[in-house]
VOLUM-367915 format. One record per atom (N, C-alpha, C, CB): residue in three letters; atom name; x, y, z. Coordinates in steps of 0.05 Angstrom, whole numbers. Glycine has a CB too. Example, Ala and Ser with C-alpha at 12.3 -4.5 7.8 and 13.67 -1.06 7.14 Angstrom:
# VOLUM-367915
- ALA N 264 -114 156
- ALA CA 246 -90 156
- ALA C 264 -66 156
- ALA CB 226 -89 181
- SER N 257 -45 142
- SER CA 273 -21 143
- SER C 258 1 157
- SER CB 282 -12 114
//
This chain:
# VOLUM-367915
- MET N -442 -814 -121
- MET CA -422 -794 -129
- MET C -396 -799 -114
- MET CB -434 -765 -123
- SER N -375 -802 -128
- SER CA -349 -808 -116
- SER C -334 -782 -109
- SER CB -332 -825 -134
- ARG N -314 -786 -91
- ARG CA -298 -763 -83
- ARG C -279 -755 -105
- ARG CB -282 -770 -57
- LYS N -273 -730 -106
- LYS CA -254 -719 -125
- LYS C -226 -728 -118
- LYS CB -256 -688 -127
- ARG N -211 -737 -137
- ARG CA -183 -746 -133
- ARG C -165 -722 -127
- ARG CB -173 -761 -158
- SER N -145 -726 -110
- SER CA -126 -706 -103
- SER C -107 -700 -126
- SER CB -110 -714 -78
- SER N -101 -675 -130
- SER CA -82 -668 -151
- SER C -53 -674 -143
- SER CB -84 -638 -158
- ASP N -49 -679 -117
- ASP CA -22 -686 -106
- ASP C -25 -708 -86
- ASP CB -8 -661 -93
- PRO N -29 -733 -96
- PRO CA -35 -755 -77
- PRO C -11 -762 -60
- PRO CB -43 -780 -93
- ALA N -16 -772 -36
- ALA CA 5 -780 -18
- ALA C 18 -806 -27
- ALA CB -6 -783 11
- LYS N 44 -808 -22
- LYS CA 59 -833 -29
- LYS C 71 -843 -3
- LYS CB 81 -827 -50
- PRO N 69 -870 2
- PRO CA 81 -881 26
- PRO C 112 -879 24
- PRO CB 72 -910 30
- CYS N 124 -875 47
- CYS CA 154 -873 48
- CYS C 164 -887 73
- CYS CB 162 -843 48
- THR N 183 -904 69
- THR CA 195 -919 91
- THR C 224 -911 94
- THR CB 192 -950 87
- PHE N 233 -905 118
- PHE CA 260 -898 123
- PHE C 268 -906 151
- PHE CB 265 -868 119
- SER N 294 -906 156
- SER CA 304 -914 183
- SER C 314 -889 197
- SER CB 326 -934 181
- MET N 313 -889 223
- MET CA 324 -868 240
- MET C 336 -880 265
- MET CB 303 -846 247
- ALA N 354 -866 277
- ALA CA 367 -875 302
- ALA C 345 -877 324
- ALA CB 389 -855 311
- SER N 349 -896 342
- SER CA 330 -901 364
- SER C 327 -876 381
- SER CB 340 -924 381
- SER N 349 -861 386
- SER CA 346 -837 402
- SER C 330 -816 388
- SER CB 374 -826 408
- LEU N 332 -814 362
- LEU CA 316 -794 347
- LEU C 286 -803 347
- LEU CB 326 -792 318
- HIS N 281 -829 344
- HIS CA 254 -839 345
- HIS C 241 -833 373
- HIS CB 254 -869 340
- THR N 257 -837 394
- THR CA 247 -831 421
- THR C 241 -801 424
- THR CB 268 -839 442
- ARG N 259 -784 414
- ARG CA 254 -755 415
- ARG C 229 -747 400
- ARG CB 278 -740 404
- LEU N 225 -759 376
- LEU CA 201 -753 361
- LEU C 176 -762 375
- LEU CB 203 -767 333
- ASN N 176 -786 387
- ASN CA 153 -795 402
- ASN C 147 -778 426
- ASN CB 158 -824 411
- ASN N 168 -768 439
- ASN CA 164 -750 462
- ASN C 153 -723 454
- ASN CB 190 -747 478
- HIS N 159 -715 429
- HIS CA 151 -689 420
- HIS C 121 -689 411
- HIS CB 168 -680 396
- LEU N 113 -711 398
- LEU CA 86 -712 386
- LEU C 66 -717 408
- LEU CB 85 -734 365
- SER N 44 -703 407
- SER CA 22 -708 425
- SER C 5 -731 413
- SER CB 5 -683 430
- PHE N -14 -740 429
- PHE CA -31 -762 420
- PHE C -47 -756 395
- PHE CB -50 -770 442
- GLU N -55 -731 392
- GLU CA -72 -722 370
- GLU C -56 -716 345
- GLU CB -88 -698 378
- MET N -29 -713 347
- MET CA -13 -705 324
- MET C -7 -728 305
- MET CB 13 -692 334
- SER N -6 -722 280
- SER CA 1 -742 260
- SER C 31 -743 255
- SER CB -15 -737 233
- ARG N 43 -766 259
- ARG CA 72 -768 254
- ARG C 78 -763 225
- ARG CB 82 -797 262
- SER N 62 -774 207
- SER CA 67 -769 178
- SER C 65 -740 171
- SER CB 47 -786 161
- ALA N 45 -726 181
- ALA CA 42 -698 175
- ALA C 65 -682 186
- ALA CB 15 -688 186
- TRP N 74 -689 210
- TRP CA 96 -674 223
- TRP C 122 -678 207
- TRP CB 100 -684 252
- ILE N 127 -703 199
- ILE CA 152 -708 184
- ILE C 150 -694 156
- ILE CB 156 -739 180
- ALA N 127 -695 143
- ALA CA 124 -682 117
- ALA C 128 -652 120
- ALA CB 96 -688 105
- SER N 118 -641 142
- SER CA 121 -612 147
- SER C 150 -605 152
- SER CB 104 -603 171
- ALA N 164 -622 166
- ALA CA 193 -617 172
- ALA C 209 -619 146
- ALA CB 203 -638 192
- ILE N 203 -638 129
- ILE CA 217 -640 103
- ILE C 211 -616 86
- ILE CB 208 -667 88
- GLU N 186 -608 85
- GLU CA 179 -584 70
- GLU C 194 -559 80
- GLU CB 148 -579 72
- ALA N 195 -556 106
- ALA CA 210 -533 117
- ALA C 240 -534 110
- ALA CB 207 -532 148
- LYS N 251 -558 111
- LYS CA 280 -561 105
- LYS C 285 -555 75
- LYS CB 289 -589 112
- LEU N 268 -565 58
- LEU CA 271 -561 29
- LEU C 267 -532 21
- LEU CB 252 -578 14
- SER N 250 -518 36
- SER CA 245 -490 29
- SER C 265 -471 43
- SER CB 217 -482 37
- GLY N 283 -482 58
- GLY CA 304 -466 71
- GLY C 297 -454 98
- GLY CB 311 -444 53
- GLU N 274 -461 108
- GLU CA 267 -451 135
- GLU C 282 -466 156
- GLU CB 236 -454 140
- SER N 287 -452 178
- SER CA 300 -465 201
- SER C 286 -458 226
- SER CB 330 -456 202
- SER N 275 -478 240
- SER CA 261 -473 265
- SER C 279 -471 288
- SER CB 240 -494 270
- ASN N 305 -474 284
- ASN CA 325 -473 306
- ASN C 336 -445 310
- ASN CB 347 -492 301
- ASP N 328 -426 295
- ASP CA 340 -399 296
- ASP C 333 -384 322
- ASP CB 331 -383 273
- SER N 309 -389 333
- SER CA 302 -376 357
- SER C 287 -395 375
- SER CB 285 -351 351
- LEU N 287 -389 401
- LEU CA 274 -407 420
- LEU C 243 -406 418
- LEU CB 282 -400 448
- GLU N 232 -385 406
- GLU CA 203 -383 405
- GLU C 190 -405 389
- GLU CB 195 -355 394
- HIS N 206 -418 371
- HIS CA 195 -440 355
- HIS C 197 -467 369
- HIS CB 209 -441 329
- TRP N 210 -468 392
- TRP CA 214 -493 406
- TRP C 192 -496 427
- TRP CB 242 -493 420
- THR N 182 -520 430
- THR CA 164 -526 452
- THR C 180 -531 477
- THR CB 145 -551 445
- THR N 166 -531 500
- THR CA 180 -536 525
- THR C 192 -564 525
- THR CB 160 -533 549
- ASP N 177 -583 514
- ASP CA 187 -610 513
- ASP C 212 -612 496
- ASP CB 166 -629 502
- GLU N 213 -598 473
- GLU CA 237 -598 457
- GLU C 261 -586 472
- GLU CB 232 -581 431
- LEU N 257 -565 486
- LEU CA 279 -553 502
- LEU C 289 -573 523
- LEU CB 270 -527 515
- LEU N 270 -586 537
- LEU CA 278 -606 557
- LEU C 293 -629 544
- LEU CB 254 -616 572
- GLN N 284 -638 521
- GLN CA 298 -660 507
- GLN C 326 -652 499
- GLN CB 282 -669 483
- GLU N 329 -627 489
- GLU CA 356 -618 482
- GLU C 374 -617 506
- GLU CB 354 -590 470
- MET N 363 -609 530
- MET CA 379 -610 554
- MET C 389 -638 560
- MET CB 364 -599 578
- LEU N 370 -657 557
- LEU CA 376 -685 563
- LEU C 396 -697 543
- LEU CB 351 -701 564
- TYR N 391 -694 518
- TYR CA 406 -708 497
- TYR C 432 -694 489
- TYR CB 389 -713 474
- SER N 433 -668 489
- SER CA 457 -655 478
- SER C 476 -647 500
- SER CB 449 -631 462
- ARG N 467 -632 519
- ARG CA 485 -622 540
- ARG C 495 -643 559
- ARG CB 472 -599 555
- PHE N 477 -661 567
- PHE CA 483 -680 587
- PHE C 488 -709 577
- PHE CB 462 -681 608
- LYS N 488 -713 551
- LYS CA 490 -740 540
- LYS C 515 -755 548
- LYS CB 487 -740 511
- ASP N 537 -741 553
- ASP CA 562 -754 560
- ASP C 566 -758 590
- ASP CB 585 -739 549
- ASP N 548 -747 606
- ASP CA 550 -748 635
- ASP C 534 -771 646
- ASP CB 540 -721 648
- GLN N 545 -795 644
- GLN CA 532 -820 652
- GLN C 528 -821 683
- GLN CB 547 -844 643
- ASN N 546 -808 698
- ASN CA 544 -809 727
- ASN C 519 -796 738
- ASN CB 569 -795 740
- ASN N 509 -775 724
- ASN CA 486 -760 734
- ASN C 461 -765 716
- ASN CB 493 -731 734
- ALA N 461 -785 700
- ALA CA 439 -789 681
- ALA C 412 -793 696
- ALA CB 444 -814 664
- GLY N 412 -808 717
- GLY CA 387 -812 732
- GLY C 377 -786 745
- GLY CB 391 -833 754
- ALA N 395 -771 756
- ALA CA 388 -746 769
- ALA C 378 -726 748
- ALA CB 412 -734 784
- ILE N 390 -726 725
- ILE CA 381 -708 703
- ILE C 353 -715 694
- ILE CB 401 -708 680
- LYS N 348 -741 690
- LYS CA 322 -750 681
- LYS C 301 -743 702
- LYS CB 322 -780 676
- GLU N 307 -746 727
- GLU CA 289 -739 749
- GLU C 283 -709 749
- GLU CB 300 -748 776
- MET N 304 -693 744
- MET CA 301 -664 744
- MET C 282 -656 721
- MET CB 328 -650 740
- ILE N 286 -668 697
- ILE CA 269 -661 674
- ILE C 240 -670 679
- ILE CB 280 -674 649
- ARG N 237 -694 691
- ARG CA 209 -703 697
- ARG C 196 -683 717
- ARG CB 210 -731 709
- THR N 210 -674 737
- THR CA 199 -654 756
- THR C 192 -628 742
- THR CB 219 -649 778
- ILE N 209 -619 724
- ILE CA 203 -594 709
- ILE C 178 -597 693
- ILE CB 227 -585 692
- ARG N 176 -620 679
- ARG CA 151 -625 663
- ARG C 126 -625 680
- ARG CB 154 -652 648
- LEU N 128 -636 704
- LEU CA 105 -636 722
- LEU C 97 -608 731
- LEU CB 110 -653 746
- LEU N 117 -591 734
- LEU CA 112 -564 743
- LEU C 101 -546 721
- LEU CB 138 -552 754
- LEU N 106 -553 696
- LEU CA 97 -536 673
- LEU C 69 -544 667
- LEU CB 114 -539 649
//
C-alpha cells in the first residue's frame, strides 16, 4: 500500500541572499529547526500581511541581540570586538 500523494506538493526553490543575512538566519535557527520550513513560514506571513516586527514579544533573545549587533552598531568599527564580546557574555547569562 503506497502513501497518499500530497494535494500541495513541495517545490524546490533556489535563491541568493547577502552573507550577513545568511549568518543571521543561521544564528537564529536551532539545530532541530528546518531552514526550509522557517523560510516558507516567513514567506507565508509576509504574503498574508502579518508582521512579526510590530512588538518585541515575537522576537527571540537571539534576534534582539543580532539586531543590536547588526543595526545599531554596524557602523562602529572601533568597538566591534567589544560589542561582540558583550553580546557573547549576554548570551551566556541568558
